[in-house]
N, C-alpha and C positions, 0 to 999 in steps of 0.2 A: 752777658753777651752784648755786643755793640749793635744798636739798632741800625736799620738801613737808612740811607740818606738819599733823598730825592733832589733832583735839580731839573731845570729846563722849562719850568712854567713861565707864564707871562701873558701878555695881551696879544691876541691875534684876531684878525678880521674873519667874519663868516666866510666859509669856503677855504680858509687857509689851513696850514699844517704846522705841527709842532712835534718835537720829539722830547719825551721825558726820559730821564736816566735815573736809575736806582743803583747805588753802590752799596754792596754788602761785603761781609767778610768771605774769604775764600771757603771757609768751612761751611758756612751757611749755604752758599750757592752750590757746593758740592753735594750736600746732604738733603736739601729741601726744595720743594716746589716753591715758586714765587708767584705773586699776583699783584695786580693793580686794582685798587678800589677808588671810588670817588664819592664825595659827599657835597651835594649842592645845598645852599641855604634853605633851612626848613625841611630838609628831606633826610631820609635815612641813608647811611652809607651803603653803597651797592658795589657788587663785583663788576669790574670792567673786563679783565682778562686774566688768564691763569696759564702758567707754563710749568711743566714738570721738569725733573732733572734730565730727562732724556729728550726734552724739547717738544713734547706733545702740548698742544695749545687748545684752549677753549675760550669763548667770548660770550659776553652778554649779547642778546639778539640785536639790540639797538646799535651796537658798536661793530658787529660783524661786517666785514667788508670795508670798513673805514679805519679801524684801528688794527695794529699789528704788534704783538708782544714778541720779544726775542731776548735771548740771553747770550752773553759772551763771558764764559767762565774765566777765560784768560785775563779779562779786564775786570773781573768781579762785578759785572754790571748787567742789569736787566733794563731793557728799553721798552718804551711804549711809543710807537710811531702813530700819530693821529693825523688823519687827513679829512678833508671835506667837513671841517668843524662847523658846528651849529651853536647858536646861542645857548641851547639847552645842554651843551657840553660844559658850560661854565660850572666849575666846582673846584674843590680842593682834592687833589689826586694823591693817594697814599700808596706807598709800596708796602707789601706784606710778605713776610716769610712764613712758611707753614709750621715753623716752630713757635709761632705766636708773636713774633716781633713786628712792630709797626714803625714805619718812618713817621716823621713829623708832618709830612705833606708839602705839596707845592701847589700854588694857586694857578689855575688856568682860567682866563677870562676871554670869552669869545664875544666880541662886540665891534661894531663899526664906529 
């Protein structure tokens, strides 16, 4: 199966916003929950947000209220809208499908 592909990362100032996109095959989005994870330098990979096939969502406590995960099955895409970004949000962000497929990641750097 083809792995998900992330896009939308980049450099943003503290307090800014960024939207990440994850494109996956139609069959994956139809059948599996999706999630965003992140890994900062020297730290373990951690769950950011998760969305089921019917749109139910859950978030890591530190992201709740600032990040929003959504999915558009018609576009084969899962999004992560990030607001009020902090320097500690700097990490590589990965898209994950619950069938075990990982994307290659997209770098998000929050810095002035």
